[in-house]
C-alpha positions as CSV (number, residue, x, y, z in Angstrom):
1,M,0.0,0.1,-0.3
2,S,1.1,3.1,-1.4
3,I,0.1,6.7,0.9
4,Q,0.5,10.2,-1.6
5,P,-0.4,13.1,0.6
6,I,-3.3,15.0,-1.4
7,T,-2.2,19.2,-0.8
8,R,-4.3,21.3,-1.9
9,S,-4.8,25.0,-1.1
10,G,-7.6,27.9,-1.9
11,T,-8.1,31.7,-1.7
12,F,-10.6,33.3,0.2
13,S,-12.1,36.8,-0.1
14,A,-13.6,37.8,3.6
15,N,-16.5,39.9,2.6
16,R,-16.6,42.7,5.5
17,D,-18.6,45.2,3.8
18,W,-20.5,45.5,6.8
19,L,-16.8,47.1,9.2
20,A,-16.7,51.0,8.9
21,S,-13.3,51.3,10.8
22,L,-10.5,48.8,11.9
23,H,-10.8,50.2,15.9
24,G,-11.6,47.1,17.9
25,T,-10.9,44.6,15.3
26,D,-7.7,44.0,17.0
27,Q,-9.6,42.8,20.3
28,T,-11.5,40.5,19.3
29,E,-12.8,38.0,21.8
30,T,-13.6,34.1,21.5
31,I,-17.0,32.7,21.1
32,T,-19.0,29.5,20.4
33,L,-22.0,30.0,18.2
34,D,-25.2,27.9,18.9
35,L,-25.9,26.7,15.3
36,S,-29.2,25.5,15.2
37,K,-30.3,28.9,15.8
38,M,-29.0,30.0,12.9
39,T,-31.0,30.7,9.4
40,E,-29.6,29.0,6.1
41,G,-29.1,31.8,3.1
42,V,-29.0,34.4,5.9
43,H,-27.0,33.7,8.8
44,V,-25.1,29.8,7.5
45,F,-24.4,29.2,3.5
46,A,-23.6,25.8,2.6
47,S,-20.1,25.2,0.3
48,T,-20.2,25.1,-3.4
49,D,-17.5,22.5,-3.6
50,T,-17.9,19.4,-4.5
51,T,-14.8,18.4,-3.1
52,Q,-14.9,19.6,0.7
53,P,-18.3,20.4,2.0
54,Y,-18.7,22.4,4.4
55,W,-20.7,25.0,6.0
56,Q,-20.2,29.1,6.5
57,V,-21.4,31.9,9.1
58,A,-21.4,35.1,7.7
59,S,-19.3,37.5,8.8
60,G,-20.7,40.6,10.1
61,I,-24.2,38.7,11.8
62,P,-25.4,40.6,14.8
63,V,-25.1,38.0,17.8
64,G,-26.5,37.4,21.1
65,R,-25.3,35.6,24.0
66,I,-27.9,32.6,25.4
67,T,-28.6,32.5,29.0
68,A,-28.9,29.1,29.6
69,S,-26.3,28.0,27.0
70,R,-24.0,30.5,27.2
71,L,-23.7,29.6,23.2
72,F,-24.1,32.8,21.5
73,G,-27.0,32.8,18.7
74,P,-28.4,35.8,15.9
75,Y,-29.0,38.6,18.0
76,D,-33.3,39.2,18.0
77,P,-34.7,42.0,19.6
78,E,-37.6,40.3,20.6
79,A,-36.4,37.3,21.8
80,T,-36.5,36.4,25.5
81,D,-33.2,33.6,25.8
82,G,-30.6,36.6,26.1
83,R,-30.3,37.4,22.3
84,Q,-32.0,40.2,23.1
85,E,-29.1,41.7,24.4
86,L,-26.2,42.7,21.2
87,A,-22.9,40.8,22.7
88,G,-21.1,42.3,18.4
89,H,-20.7,41.1,15.8
90,V,-18.9,37.7,14.2
91,F,-16.2,39.5,12.8
92,A,-14.8,36.3,10.2
93,E,-16.2,33.7,8.7
94,A,-15.9,30.1,10.3
95,Y,-16.0,27.6,9.3
96,F,-17.9,24.0,10.3
97,A,-18.2,20.7,9.1
98,P,-21.9,19.4,7.9
99,G,-24.3,18.3,10.7
100,A,-21.9,20.4,13.4
101,K,-24.1,22.0,16.4
102,K,-21.4,24.0,18.0
103,C,-19.1,26.5,15.7
104,P,-15.9,28.8,17.5
105,A,-16.1,32.3,15.8
106,A,-14.2,35.4,16.7
107,L,-16.4,38.5,18.2
108,L,-16.5,42.1,17.7
109,W,-17.3,43.4,20.6
110,H,-16.7,47.2,20.2
111,G,-16.2,49.2,16.7
112,V,-17.8,50.8,14.0
113,V,-20.0,49.2,11.7
114,Y,-22.2,50.4,9.3
115,A,-25.8,49.4,9.5
116,D,-27.1,49.1,6.4
117,K,-24.3,46.3,5.7
118,V,-24.6,43.9,8.5
119,P,-25.9,40.2,7.0
120,G,-29.2,40.5,8.2
121,G,-29.8,43.6,9.3
122,I,-30.0,45.2,12.0
123,D,-32.0,48.6,13.0
124,P,-30.1,50.3,15.0
125,A,-32.7,52.2,17.6
126,K,-33.7,48.8,18.6
127,V,-30.4,47.8,20.4
128,A,-30.2,49.4,23.5
129,P,-27.6,51.0,24.4
130,S,-25.0,48.9,27.6
131,A,-22.1,48.7,29.9
132,T,-21.4,45.4,29.9
133,T,-23.0,44.7,26.3
134,A,-21.5,45.2,22.9
135,Q,-20.3,49.0,22.4
136,I,-21.1,49.1,19.0
137,R,-21.2,52.8,17.4
138,Y,-23.8,52.7,13.6
139,R,-23.3,54.4,10.6
140,V,-25.0,54.4,7.4
141,K,-22.8,53.3,4.3
142,G,-21.0,56.8,2.9
143,G,-22.4,58.7,6.0
């Protein structure tokens, strides 16, 4: 039997149109996402790579911390499970295997974000300012 190692490389471009400033990008925190709370086509996307299937969490989605599990899910001002408090935005695309339940990610918890470019959308008027949660300032692209 002969073992032939295979090497493959790819280039990915991060889509961070939602990021309005580099402020805070050097101090992200590691979080764990609850993938069961994510919506396909809004928060997570399937790979088109037929040789190596994977999924990815979109960069920029707003997240809140689920009180019971301490995991993070999509921010929802109408939620009652902890996600109604904005914790920040997923800083970089996070990749995971099909069927995974959780995924590590980087959290941008303070900085400047273009509200009109946030994947899935966000209404800054519904984000309650807090000294203990995200410190995000929202702008309109070009504004």
